[in-house]
C-alpha positions as CSV (number, residue, x, y, z in Angstrom):
1,M,29.8,-25.1,-27.2
2,N,27.9,-22.2,-28.8
3,T,25.9,-20.5,-26.1
4,S,23.2,-19.1,-28.5
5,R,22.7,-22.5,-30.1
6,S,22.5,-24.2,-26.6
7,L,19.9,-21.7,-25.4
8,N,17.8,-22.1,-28.5
9,A,17.7,-25.8,-27.7
10,C,16.2,-25.1,-24.3
11,Y,12.4,-25.4,-24.4
12,N,11.7,-25.3,-20.7
13,V,13.3,-24.5,-17.4
14,S,14.3,-28.1,-16.9
15,D,16.4,-27.9,-20.0
16,L,18.1,-24.8,-18.6
17,R,18.7,-26.7,-15.4
18,E,20.3,-29.6,-17.2
19,L,22.5,-27.3,-19.2
20,A,23.6,-25.5,-16.0
21,H,24.4,-28.8,-14.4
22,R,26.8,-29.6,-17.3
23,R,28.3,-26.1,-17.4
24,L,29.0,-25.5,-13.7
25,P,31.5,-27.3,-11.4
26,S,29.5,-29.6,-9.1
27,P,29.9,-27.5,-5.9
28,I,28.6,-24.4,-7.6
29,F,25.6,-26.3,-9.2
30,H,24.7,-27.9,-6.0
31,F,24.8,-24.6,-4.1
32,L,22.3,-23.3,-6.7
33,D,20.1,-26.3,-6.9
34,G,20.3,-27.7,-3.4
35,A,18.1,-27.2,-0.4
36,A,17.9,-28.2,3.3
37,E,18.3,-31.7,4.7
38,T,16.3,-34.3,2.7
39,E,15.1,-31.5,0.3
40,T,11.5,-32.7,0.7
41,T,10.2,-29.2,0.9
42,A,12.1,-28.0,-2.2
43,R,10.6,-30.8,-4.3
44,R,7.2,-30.3,-2.8
45,N,7.3,-26.6,-3.8
46,T,6.9,-27.6,-7.4
47,A,5.1,-30.9,-7.0
48,A,2.2,-29.2,-5.1
49,F,1.2,-27.3,-8.2
50,D,0.1,-30.6,-9.7
51,E,-2.7,-30.8,-7.1
52,V,-4.2,-27.5,-8.2
53,K,-6.5,-28.4,-11.1
54,L,-7.6,-25.8,-13.7
55,V,-11.1,-25.9,-15.2
56,P,-10.7,-24.2,-18.6
57,R,-13.5,-22.2,-20.2
58,C,-14.3,-22.5,-23.9
59,L,-15.5,-20.1,-26.6
60,V,-13.8,-17.1,-25.0
61,D,-12.1,-14.5,-27.3
62,V,-8.5,-15.0,-26.4
63,E,-6.9,-13.6,-29.5
64,S,-5.4,-11.0,-27.3
65,V,-4.7,-11.5,-23.6
66,R,-3.5,-8.9,-21.0
67,T,-0.5,-9.8,-18.8
68,S,0.4,-6.5,-17.3
69,T,-0.3,-5.7,-13.7
70,R,0.9,-3.4,-10.8
71,I,2.9,-4.6,-7.8
72,L,4.7,-2.7,-5.0
73,G,3.8,0.5,-6.7
74,Q,5.3,-0.4,-10.1
75,D,3.7,-1.3,-13.4
76,I,5.1,-4.5,-14.9
77,E,4.4,-6.1,-18.2
78,W,3.7,-9.6,-16.7
79,P,3.2,-10.9,-13.2
80,V,6.6,-12.5,-12.6
81,F,9.7,-10.9,-11.3
82,C,13.2,-11.9,-10.2
83,S,13.5,-12.6,-6.4
84,P,16.7,-11.9,-4.5
85,T,19.5,-14.5,-4.8
86,G,23.0,-14.0,-3.2
87,A,26.4,-14.2,-4.8
88,S,25.3,-14.3,-8.4
89,R,28.9,-13.9,-9.7
90,I,29.7,-17.4,-8.8
91,F,27.3,-18.5,-11.6
92,H,28.4,-16.0,-14.2
93,P,31.0,-13.1,-14.1
94,D,28.3,-10.5,-14.9
95,G,26.2,-11.7,-12.0
96,E,23.6,-9.3,-10.7
97,L,24.2,-6.8,-13.5
98,A,23.2,-9.3,-16.1
99,V,20.0,-10.2,-14.2
100,A,19.0,-6.5,-13.7
101,R,19.4,-5.8,-17.4
102,A,17.5,-8.9,-18.5
103,A,14.6,-8.1,-16.0
104,T,14.3,-4.6,-17.3
105,N,14.3,-5.7,-20.9
106,A,11.6,-8.3,-20.0
107,G,9.4,-5.5,-18.5
108,T,9.6,-6.7,-14.9
109,L,11.3,-6.1,-11.6
110,Y,14.6,-7.3,-10.2
111,S,15.1,-7.8,-6.4
112,L,18.7,-7.4,-5.4
113,S,20.1,-9.5,-2.5
114,T,21.9,-7.8,0.4
115,N,24.5,-10.5,-0.2
116,S,25.1,-9.4,-3.8
117,T,28.5,-9.5,-5.5
118,Y,28.0,-6.1,-7.1
119,S,27.0,-3.2,-4.9
120,L,23.5,-1.8,-4.8
121,E,24.8,1.4,-6.4
122,D,26.4,-0.6,-9.3
123,V,23.2,-2.6,-9.9
124,S,21.1,0.6,-9.8
125,G,23.2,2.1,-12.6
126,A,23.2,-1.1,-14.7
127,S,19.7,-0.6,-16.1
128,S,16.8,1.9,-16.0
129,G,14.2,-0.5,-14.7
130,A,12.6,-0.4,-11.2
131,K,14.4,-2.5,-8.6
132,I,13.7,-3.9,-5.1
133,F,16.4,-4.3,-2.5
134,Q,16.3,-7.2,0.0
135,L,17.2,-6.5,3.6
136,C,18.1,-8.7,6.5
137,L,17.8,-7.7,10.2
138,Y,21.2,-7.5,11.7
139,K,22.1,-7.2,15.4
140,D,23.9,-4.0,14.6
141,R,20.9,-1.9,13.5
142,D,23.2,0.7,12.0
143,V,24.0,-1.8,9.2
144,T,20.4,-2.1,8.2
145,S,19.7,1.6,8.6
146,N,22.7,2.5,6.4
147,L,21.6,0.1,3.6
148,I,18.1,1.8,3.7
149,E,19.6,5.2,3.2
150,R,21.8,4.0,0.3
151,C,18.7,2.5,-1.3
152,K,17.0,5.9,-1.1
153,R,19.9,7.6,-2.7
154,S,20.1,5.0,-5.5
155,K,16.3,5.3,-6.1
156,Y,15.2,1.7,-5.4
157,S,11.5,1.5,-5.8
158,A,10.8,-0.9,-2.9
159,L,12.3,-2.8,0.0
160,C,11.9,-6.4,0.9
161,L,12.7,-7.8,4.3
162,T,13.5,-11.5,4.5
163,V,12.2,-12.9,7.8
164,D,12.9,-16.7,7.5
165,I,16.7,-16.6,8.1
166,Q,16.9,-16.3,11.9
167,A,19.1,-19.3,11.5
168,I,20.7,-20.9,8.4
169,G,19.2,-24.3,7.2
170,K,21.3,-27.4,7.1
171,R,22.2,-27.6,3.4
172,E,23.8,-31.0,3.1
173,R,24.9,-30.8,-0.5
174,D,27.1,-27.8,0.5
175,L,28.4,-29.6,3.5
176,R,29.5,-32.5,1.3
177,S,31.2,-30.3,-1.3
178,G,32.9,-28.1,1.2
179,F,31.3,-24.9,-0.1
180,G,29.0,-24.0,2.8
181,I,26.9,-20.9,3.0
182,F,29.1,-18.2,1.4
183,G,32.1,-20.1,2.7
184,I,35.3,-18.0,2.6
185,P,37.7,-19.7,2.5
186,P,35.9,-22.9,1.3
187,K,37.0,-26.3,2.4
188,W,36.8,-28.1,-0.9
189,S,36.6,-31.9,-1.0
190,L,38.8,-33.8,-3.5
191,N,35.8,-34.4,-5.7
192,S,35.0,-30.7,-5.7
193,L,38.6,-29.8,-6.8
194,T,38.4,-32.4,-9.5
195,S,35.1,-30.9,-10.8
196,F,36.7,-27.4,-11.0
197,A,39.6,-28.9,-13.0
198,R,37.0,-30.4,-15.4
199,H,35.4,-27.0,-16.0
200,P,38.2,-24.7,-17.1
201,K,35.9,-22.3,-18.9
202,W,34.1,-21.5,-15.6
203,V,37.5,-21.1,-13.8
204,I,38.9,-18.8,-16.5
205,G,35.7,-16.7,-16.6
206,R,36.0,-16.0,-12.8
207,A,39.7,-15.4,-13.0
208,R,39.3,-12.7,-15.6
209,K,36.9,-10.7,-13.4
210,G,39.0,-11.1,-10.3
211,A,38.0,-12.0,-6.8
212,F,34.5,-11.0,-5.6
213,S,33.1,-10.2,-2.2
214,M,29.9,-9.2,-0.6
215,A,30.0,-5.9,-2.3
216,N,27.5,-4.0,-0.2
217,F,29.9,-4.3,2.8
218,A,33.1,-3.2,1.0
219,G,34.5,0.0,-0.2
220,P,33.6,3.7,0.6
221,T,29.8,3.1,0.5
222,A,30.0,0.1,2.9
223,S,27.6,-0.1,5.8
224,V,28.8,1.2,9.1
225,G,29.3,-1.1,12.0
226,S,30.4,-4.7,12.5
227,L,29.8,-5.9,9.0
228,A,32.1,-3.3,7.5
229,Q,34.9,-4.2,9.8
230,L,34.9,-8.0,9.9
231,D,35.2,-10.9,7.5
232,P,31.8,-10.9,5.8
233,S,31.9,-14.7,5.4
234,V,31.8,-15.0,9.2
235,T,29.9,-11.9,10.1
236,W,26.9,-12.3,7.8
237,K,25.8,-15.4,9.8
238,A,26.9,-14.1,13.2
239,Q,25.1,-10.8,12.7
240,L,21.7,-12.3,11.8
241,D,19.3,-11.3,14.6
242,A,17.3,-14.2,15.9
243,S,15.7,-11.9,18.5
244,A,14.0,-9.6,16.0
245,T,10.3,-9.0,16.5
246,W,7.4,-7.1,14.9
247,K,8.5,-4.0,16.8
248,D,11.7,-4.0,14.8
249,L,9.7,-4.3,11.6
250,R,7.7,-1.1,12.3
251,Q,10.9,0.9,12.7
252,I,12.3,-0.2,9.3
253,I,9.0,0.5,7.5
254,E,8.9,4.0,9.0
255,Q,12.5,4.8,8.0
256,W,11.9,3.6,4.5
257,G,8.6,5.3,3.9
258,G,7.8,3.5,0.6
259,P,6.5,0.2,-0.8
260,F,7.6,-2.6,1.5
261,A,7.4,-6.3,1.2
262,L,7.8,-9.0,3.9
263,K,9.3,-12.2,2.4
264,G,9.0,-15.5,4.1
265,V,5.4,-15.4,5.3
266,M,3.8,-18.8,5.5
267,S,1.0,-18.2,8.0
268,A,-2.3,-16.5,7.7
269,D,-1.9,-15.0,11.1
270,D,1.4,-13.5,10.2
271,A,-0.1,-12.0,7.0
272,R,-2.7,-10.3,9.2
273,R,0.0,-8.9,11.5
274,A,2.0,-7.7,8.5
275,A,-1.1,-5.8,7.3
276,D,-1.4,-4.3,10.8
277,V,2.1,-2.9,10.9
278,G,1.8,-1.4,7.4
279,V,3.5,-3.6,4.9
280,T,2.5,-3.2,1.2
281,A,2.9,-6.9,0.4
282,V,3.7,-10.3,1.8
283,I,5.7,-12.8,-0.2
284,V,4.6,-16.3,0.5
285,S,7.9,-18.2,0.6
286,N,9.8,-20.9,2.4
287,H,13.1,-19.8,1.0
288,G,13.0,-22.3,-1.8
289,G,13.1,-25.2,0.7
290,R,16.6,-24.0,1.8
291,Q,15.7,-23.4,5.4
292,L,13.1,-25.5,7.2
293,D,12.7,-28.9,5.6
294,G,9.2,-30.2,6.2
295,A,7.5,-26.8,5.7
296,A,4.4,-26.5,3.5
297,A,4.7,-25.5,-0.1
298,P,3.8,-21.8,-0.7
299,I,1.0,-22.8,-3.1
300,E,-0.5,-25.0,-0.4
301,V,-0.9,-22.1,2.1
302,L,-1.6,-19.4,-0.5
303,P,-5.4,-19.5,-0.4
304,D,-5.5,-19.1,3.4
305,I,-3.1,-16.2,3.3
306,V,-5.1,-14.5,0.5
307,R,-8.2,-14.7,2.6
308,A,-6.4,-13.3,5.6
309,A,-4.9,-10.5,3.6
310,G,-8.2,-9.4,2.0
311,D,-7.7,-6.2,0.1
312,R,-5.4,-4.7,2.8
313,I,-2.1,-5.9,1.3
314,E,-0.8,-7.5,-1.9
315,V,0.1,-11.2,-1.9
316,I,3.0,-12.6,-4.0
317,L,3.9,-16.2,-4.3
318,D,7.6,-17.3,-4.4
319,G,8.8,-20.9,-4.7
320,G,8.5,-23.9,-7.0
321,I,7.6,-22.1,-10.2
322,R,9.0,-24.0,-13.2
323,R,6.2,-23.5,-15.7
324,G,4.0,-20.7,-16.9
325,V,0.9,-22.7,-15.9
326,H,2.2,-22.6,-12.3
327,V,2.0,-18.8,-12.5
328,L,-1.6,-19.0,-13.7
329,K,-2.5,-21.4,-10.9
330,A,-1.0,-19.1,-8.3
331,L,-2.9,-16.1,-9.7
332,A,-6.1,-18.2,-9.8
333,C,-5.5,-19.0,-6.1
334,G,-5.3,-15.2,-5.3
335,A,-1.7,-14.2,-5.8
336,K,-1.2,-10.8,-7.5
337,A,2.2,-11.8,-8.9
338,C,4.9,-14.4,-8.5
339,S,8.7,-14.3,-8.1
340,I,11.3,-16.8,-9.2
341,G,14.9,-17.6,-8.2
342,R,16.4,-20.8,-9.5
343,P,14.9,-20.6,-13.0
344,Y,16.7,-17.4,-13.8
345,L,19.9,-18.6,-12.1
346,Y,19.9,-21.6,-14.3
347,G,19.8,-19.3,-17.3
348,L,22.4,-17.0,-15.8
349,S,24.8,-19.9,-15.4
350,V,24.3,-21.0,-19.0
351,G,24.5,-17.7,-20.9
352,G,24.6,-14.6,-18.6
353,E,22.1,-11.9,-19.6
354,A,21.0,-13.9,-22.6
355,G,20.4,-16.9,-20.4
356,V,18.3,-15.0,-17.9
357,A,16.3,-13.5,-20.8
358,K,15.7,-17.0,-22.1
359,A,14.3,-18.2,-18.8
360,L,12.0,-15.3,-18.5
361,E,10.9,-15.7,-22.1
362,I,10.1,-19.4,-21.6
363,L,7.9,-18.6,-18.6
364,R,6.2,-15.7,-20.2
365,T,5.4,-17.6,-23.4
366,E,4.0,-20.5,-21.4
367,L,1.9,-18.2,-19.2
368,V,0.3,-16.6,-22.3
369,L,-0.4,-20.0,-23.8
370,A,-1.9,-21.3,-20.5
371,M,-4.1,-18.2,-20.3
372,K,-5.4,-18.7,-23.9
373,L,-6.1,-22.5,-23.4
374,S,-7.9,-21.8,-20.1
375,G,-10.1,-19.0,-21.5
376,C,-8.4,-16.3,-19.3
377,T,-8.1,-12.9,-20.9
378,D,-6.5,-10.7,-18.1
379,V,-4.2,-11.6,-15.2
380,R,-5.8,-9.0,-13.1
381,I,-9.3,-10.5,-13.4
382,I,-9.3,-14.3,-13.0
383,E,-12.5,-16.0,-12.0
384,Q,-12.5,-18.2,-9.0
385,N,-14.0,-21.0,-10.9
386,L,-10.9,-21.4,-12.9
387,I,-9.7,-23.7,-10.1
388,S,-11.5,-26.9,-9.3
389,R,-13.6,-26.6,-6.1
390,S,-11.9,-29.9,-4.9
391,Y,-8.7,-27.9,-4.2
């Protein structure tokens, strides 16, 4: 199947998802698409946008609209960037390198996961665009400290600490397929093995690139301490520090000394505390519904968090965005920008860098159209009455 022709036939993110479903072996697709337990929260993340009603204005000059903004100290051409997602090479051999290049070409940021399959140094060199690095808090603090120093040397523009993985959610699709959370070695079911056999192109593509690992914990630049010495498939989970507190956050912010985001904030009180300890931004996120099933959707708690943050910190929405109009609704509720995960991974799975570019192009085009149809001329200046007061 011609990839370019297939991408041209994708008119929305759902089309990319459907194409990814056909292209990927079922365990890999379900790892991408799945969430925790009944997946109620994952579905709610998108469905909740339907309850936010826009009140469009008419007779506004929208021949030209402005989408550029500034977030985490960086100017971007439109208010959407790529959030950190681990193990991207399982979706396409070029993995994180392809996403970094596509994000740069689209005029936005790329956030690299700690659990990337290319090293932070390799990704830094893959494109000239500004990048964010996502951290976790490990029991061995030397691991986190070493990653921060490597980010400084590789000139990452900001750090993002994910704070909603003190334990790993029960992801039942992965349990059924035998994949697990970064499971090495996996325990494939018979159905999973059959699915791989039915997708020889995917298998050959991975074989050509060779085996991959958690690249930030391998080789001469690896982090010191336990993660560098043990099997990362086991250690990553074992090293997550469930005892971490706000005191630990202060130490990381001080060591980094630059723009810093806290990802996984869902409470107005936590947003206030984040501002108190000196973060630059909070990312309102429930990990795409992959952690606590039954959590609120980010768009539902966004207005309260925006009010709590005031003008002290930037507020970014992450989760559930599948349409450009979702971005506009988030901005109208007070977010300064949004980040996406699954949409660009669907594109990556289908066509590598070109697929990521397609996903970003779809959302950007839809955002501009939604702005024009609602009478909005600048993403930085959105009147509160663009949202119905009933929300």
